[in-house]
C-alpha positions as MATLAB code, in Angstrom:
seq = 'MLPVSVKTPALLELRKAVRIWFEKLEPNSKVGIGVSGGADSLALAAASRLEADNFAIDLVAVIVDHGLQENSTEIAEFAKKQLTKLGFKDIFIGRANVQITDGLEASARRARYQVFQQAIETYSFNSFLLGHTKNDQAEGVLLGLARGSGTKSLSGMQEISGIFTRPLLAIERATTEAACREVNIEYWIDPHNSNKEFTRVRVRENILPLIENEIGPGVIDALARSAKILREDATALDEWAKSIFSQVDPLDIEISLLADLPIAIRSRVLRLAIYAAGAPAGSISAAHLEPIEAFVSDWRGQGHTSLPGGVKVCRISGRLSLSKPQPNQPEK';
ca = [
       0.000    0.000    0.000;
       1.401    3.390   -0.941;
       2.124    5.748    1.951;
      -0.203    8.452    0.595;
      -1.965   11.084    2.695;
      -3.888   14.233    1.905;
      -0.580   16.119    2.220;
       0.754   14.984   -1.140;
       0.197   17.989   -3.433;
       2.699   16.925   -6.102;
       1.251   13.438   -6.415;
      -2.283   14.819   -6.499;
      -1.294   17.043   -9.424;
       0.063   14.020  -11.281;
      -3.044   11.975  -10.485;
      -5.252   14.676  -11.980;
      -3.133   14.656  -15.135;
      -3.374   10.863  -15.444;
      -7.091   10.811  -14.628;
      -7.884   12.918  -17.708;
      -6.525   10.161  -19.938;
      -7.910    7.204  -17.978;
     -11.390    8.716  -18.281;
     -11.101    8.344  -22.047;
     -10.440    4.591  -21.851;
     -12.940    1.754  -21.717;
     -13.128   -0.256  -18.463;
     -10.644   -3.146  -18.313;
      -8.330   -1.450  -20.790;
      -4.723   -2.606  -20.673;
      -2.208    0.225  -20.294;
       1.585    0.092  -20.474;
       3.919    2.572  -18.765;
       7.492    3.109  -19.873;
       9.712    3.170  -16.769;
      13.400    4.052  -16.706;
      13.822    4.254  -12.928;
      14.081    8.046  -13.095;
      11.814   10.445  -11.202;
       9.522   11.280  -14.130;
       8.564    7.724  -15.049;
       8.336    6.476  -11.450;
       6.130    9.409  -10.447;
       3.916    8.670  -13.451;
       3.796    5.017  -12.390;
       2.809    5.988   -8.822;
       0.014    8.292   -9.987;
      -1.221    5.721  -12.507;
      -1.227    2.935   -9.912;
      -3.407    5.018   -7.581;
      -5.850    5.976  -10.330;
      -6.030    2.613  -12.114;
      -8.395    0.935   -9.665;
     -10.908    3.778  -10.021;
     -11.204    2.996  -13.733;
     -10.605   -0.765  -13.762;
      -7.382   -0.213  -15.705;
      -4.948   -3.131  -16.038;
      -1.433   -1.665  -15.720;
       1.834   -3.156  -16.938;
       5.159   -1.425  -16.275;
       7.698   -1.723  -19.110;
      11.353   -1.343  -18.117;
      14.022   -0.932  -20.787;
      17.531   -2.199  -20.042;
      19.582   -0.200  -22.538;
      22.761   -2.143  -21.768;
      24.819    1.040  -22.137;
      26.394    0.835  -18.682;
      28.092   -1.981  -16.803;
      25.375   -1.978  -14.133;
      22.433   -1.656  -16.527;
      20.887   -4.920  -15.279;
      21.105   -3.649  -11.706;
      19.408   -0.403  -12.739;
      16.551   -2.364  -14.301;
      16.196   -4.421  -11.111;
      16.258   -1.217   -9.053;
      13.354    0.135  -11.110;
      11.506   -3.160  -10.678;
      11.960   -2.963   -6.887;
      10.464    0.541   -6.782;
       7.547   -0.557   -8.943;
       6.882   -3.493   -6.639;
       6.734   -1.047   -3.719;
       4.166    0.927   -5.718;
       2.003   -2.181   -6.027;
       2.776   -3.255   -9.588;
       2.372   -6.966  -10.260;
       2.922   -7.048  -14.017;
       6.405   -5.834  -14.899;
       8.038   -6.405  -18.297;
      11.811   -5.975  -18.661;
      13.203   -5.795  -22.187;
      16.853   -5.590  -23.221;
      17.426   -2.961  -25.899;
      19.779   -3.540  -28.795;
      21.380   -0.100  -29.143;
      23.246    0.221  -32.421;
      24.826    3.664  -32.508;
      24.410    5.048  -36.007;
      23.345    8.685  -35.579;
      24.425    9.652  -32.062;
      23.931    7.906  -28.737;
      20.721    9.697  -27.750;
      18.899    9.077  -31.023;
      20.126    5.486  -31.271;
      19.093    4.703  -27.682;
      15.686    6.235  -28.271;
      15.151    4.095  -31.370;
      16.158    0.933  -29.476;
      13.922    1.895  -26.535;
      10.873    2.212  -28.752;
      11.632   -1.192  -30.245;
      11.324   -2.652  -26.739;
       8.114   -0.695  -26.201;
       6.763   -2.135  -29.454;
       7.679   -5.647  -28.317;
       5.713   -5.102  -25.099;
       2.782   -3.608  -27.021;
       2.606   -6.697  -29.219;
       2.948   -9.008  -26.192;
       0.224   -7.401  -24.075;
      -2.028   -5.787  -26.727;
      -2.100   -2.468  -24.881;
      -4.910    0.003  -25.498;
      -2.606    2.846  -24.497;
       1.037    3.347  -23.532;
       2.047    6.151  -21.142;
       5.359    8.022  -21.296;
       6.764   10.317  -18.601;
       7.950   13.309  -20.656;
       7.494   16.585  -18.788;
       7.216   20.297  -19.562;
      11.006   20.535  -19.126;
      11.555   17.937  -21.851;
       9.260   19.942  -24.107;
      11.115   23.213  -23.471;
      14.508   21.587  -24.053;
      13.264   20.138  -27.335;
      12.086   23.545  -28.572;
      15.472   25.128  -27.857;
      17.264   22.268  -29.603;
      14.968   22.716  -32.599;
      15.778   26.431  -32.714;
      19.499   25.677  -32.605;
      19.166   23.236  -35.515;
      17.134   25.702  -37.566;
      14.284   23.196  -37.671;
      10.861   23.814  -39.121;
       7.497   24.221  -37.434;
       7.010   20.515  -36.842;
      10.226   20.172  -34.845;
       9.617   23.366  -32.881;
       6.122   22.178  -32.005;
       7.672   19.557  -29.742;
       6.101   16.330  -28.577;
       2.406   15.593  -28.955;
       0.278   14.520  -26.020;
      -1.011   11.680  -28.188;
       1.067   10.000  -30.880;
      -0.522    6.763  -32.019;
      -0.774    4.472  -29.008;
       1.600    6.655  -26.950;
       0.251    9.239  -24.483;
       2.247   11.809  -22.510;
       0.110   12.883  -19.524;
       2.828   15.009  -17.870;
       3.659   17.489  -20.640;
       2.090   20.325  -18.625;
       3.968   19.368  -15.435;
       7.499   20.372  -14.465;
      10.245   17.939  -13.510;
      10.451   19.359   -9.983;
       6.903   18.113   -9.393;
       7.743   14.538  -10.366;
      10.740   14.565   -8.031;
       8.563   15.893   -5.212;
       5.955   13.192   -5.892;
       8.604   10.474   -5.516;
       9.620   11.921   -2.159;
       5.986   12.051   -1.056;
       5.550    8.303   -1.562;
       9.057    7.484   -0.303;
      10.223    6.102   -3.658;
      13.889    6.271   -4.639;
      14.692    7.263   -8.186;
      17.782    6.740  -10.287;
      19.713    9.683  -11.726;
      21.112    8.724  -15.118;
      24.738    9.935  -15.365;
      24.099   10.645  -19.041;
      21.697   13.368  -17.851;
      24.659   15.133  -16.252;
      27.156   14.538  -19.050;
      27.702   17.855  -20.805;
      29.042   16.126  -23.885;
      25.352   15.834  -24.804;
      23.736   18.948  -26.277;
      20.457   18.377  -24.429;
      22.305   18.310  -21.090;
      24.025   21.622  -21.879;
      20.636   23.110  -22.732;
      19.221   21.819  -19.448;
      22.141   22.720  -17.201;
      23.503   25.869  -18.855;
      21.219   27.489  -21.418;
      17.798   27.367  -19.727;
      19.115   28.636  -16.354;
      21.011   31.423  -18.170;
      17.895   32.508  -20.068;
      15.825   32.504  -16.883;
      18.517   34.510  -15.087;
      18.828   37.101  -17.863;
      15.198   37.364  -18.987;
      13.269   36.255  -15.948;
      11.418   33.179  -14.675;
       8.766   31.423  -16.710;
      10.902   30.551  -19.728;
      10.038   26.841  -19.517;
       6.321   27.711  -19.437;
       6.729   30.089  -22.368;
       8.619   27.564  -24.497;
       6.076   24.827  -23.781;
       3.242   27.233  -24.596;
       4.955   28.207  -27.858;
       5.322   24.529  -28.726;
       1.581   24.019  -28.237;
       0.721   26.973  -30.498;
       3.178   25.840  -33.163;
       1.836   22.294  -32.956;
      -1.700   23.528  -33.618;
      -0.461   25.594  -36.577;
       1.583   22.692  -37.939;
      -1.387   20.336  -37.674;
      -3.593   22.739  -39.643;
      -0.943   23.169  -42.350;
      -0.378   19.403  -42.528;
      -4.098   18.774  -43.041;
      -4.255   21.405  -45.798;
      -1.236   19.840  -47.532;
      -2.717   16.333  -47.256;
      -5.925   17.573  -48.882;
      -3.958   18.956  -51.851;
      -1.753   15.869  -52.041;
      -4.752   13.539  -52.205;
      -5.736   15.146  -55.522;
      -2.434   14.652  -57.367;
      -0.311   11.871  -58.780;
       2.680   11.943  -56.400;
       5.060   10.913  -59.167;
       3.844   13.475  -61.714;
       2.682   16.861  -60.401;
       1.739   19.968  -62.393;
       4.226   22.764  -61.672;
       1.448   25.342  -62.039;
      -0.484   23.694  -59.192;
       2.568   23.816  -56.938;
       3.415   27.402  -57.909;
      -0.011   28.597  -56.765;
       0.429   27.161  -53.258;
       1.862   29.080  -50.279;
       5.400   27.846  -49.713;
       4.490   26.372  -46.299;
       1.946   24.132  -48.019;
       4.083   23.469  -51.094;
       7.017   22.216  -49.005;
       4.692   19.806  -47.197;
       3.219   18.523  -50.456;
       6.745   18.004  -51.797;
       7.743   16.016  -48.700;
       4.654   13.824  -49.027;
       5.437   13.188  -52.695;
       9.075   12.340  -51.984;
       8.127    9.882  -49.247;
       5.448    8.372  -51.486;
       8.158    7.832  -54.112;
      10.122    5.756  -51.608;
      12.415    7.995  -49.546;
      12.893    6.627  -45.988;
      10.556    8.179  -43.418;
      12.082   11.232  -41.745;
      15.034   11.391  -44.146;
      14.126   14.611  -45.984;
      15.535   17.823  -44.532;
      15.021   21.450  -45.511;
      18.340   21.258  -47.391;
      16.978   18.373  -49.498;
      13.922   20.444  -50.406;
      15.841   23.521  -51.595;
      16.724   22.234  -55.100;
      13.218   20.751  -55.459;
      11.673   24.087  -54.545;
      13.910   25.706  -57.198;
      12.259   23.515  -59.863;
       9.055   25.422  -59.049;
      10.120   28.940  -58.113;
      13.523   29.391  -59.800;
      13.495   27.253  -62.942;
      16.680   27.633  -65.041;
      16.868   24.293  -66.765;
      18.453   22.440  -63.829;
      19.173   18.740  -64.059;
      17.679   16.091  -61.788;
      18.197   15.994  -58.022;
      18.986   12.761  -56.156;
      17.471   12.178  -52.727;
      17.728    9.545  -49.964;
      16.380    6.136  -50.902;
      17.371    6.537  -54.530;
      14.492    8.919  -55.292;
      15.199   11.242  -58.228;
      13.308   14.437  -58.997;
      13.360   16.488  -62.184;
      11.219   18.968  -64.082;
       9.899   17.757  -67.431;
       7.502   19.707  -69.654;
       6.027   21.771  -66.862;
       5.626   18.850  -64.482;
       7.535   17.646  -61.455;
       8.568   14.047  -62.083;
       9.649   11.720  -59.265;
      11.171    8.296  -59.778;
      12.936    5.577  -57.822;
      15.035    2.597  -58.978;
      13.116   -0.672  -59.098;
      13.957   -3.398  -56.537;
      17.156   -5.309  -57.397;
      17.922   -2.741  -60.055;
      21.170   -0.804  -59.453;
      20.907    2.967  -59.336;
      22.501    4.651  -62.309;
];
């Protein structure tokens, strides 16, 4: 039984956040929770455990052993011990296969979601909760600004993304740490979260405090609020672009149709066409789009442009033509 009293304001705030999402689920729904052993995920687990019985929710905690540290198995067992104290009976531990190809953080994230997917397939979850907080959102916006990313990146994480739900995006990290103390749960501090070799850590430890010191408090709130506004704008633009895209042949598009579109919509239509032609998901950057955009707005007889996945784009007789090598056929 959790040592919870009426004097647990942080945990009550988390419970309210979780309750909003549990109210949307059918009784006897099966819900997974990603748990790292850190304060955010353990506080989410505590709040979810207390709310689950009110909604007849079947909870399963999913622990990912990334295998990136010598004591990674011990860390996973530590998280399991805390979850047992919280009253969890179903606990899934999956070992991630982290293959570092594009930086440690991105590679670990990809491997983590593979474990989540394994658990989703094993338990047939109706929903899967993640412990990202308002701080994570603010850090992501600043990183997006530094990379010169577009609206979609600056809009941060969505509360709902497929089966995944992030109930704590409006809650600060200090609240999750306080909630763990309120229920006497220990949490693990990942040394990677203090390693300033990682850009996100420098944003967290150096940049955000500096901005708050120089501009004033409330920067995290402001960044998260900006992300929400940008996300709403990006969603509207995406829907507009999808409506246009549904009316064209993605491999053969009239230049005149593209020229009449606002550039924010045209760039989205171009991305959709390139992915439809076979480019790997998420592989097309703003730099990739520049020569394609020039086929529409700055035509000077340019030759074809090659893109990831072997996709080639050229302008032929007033049309944008996209092509990709056939399977087992070498690219010329």
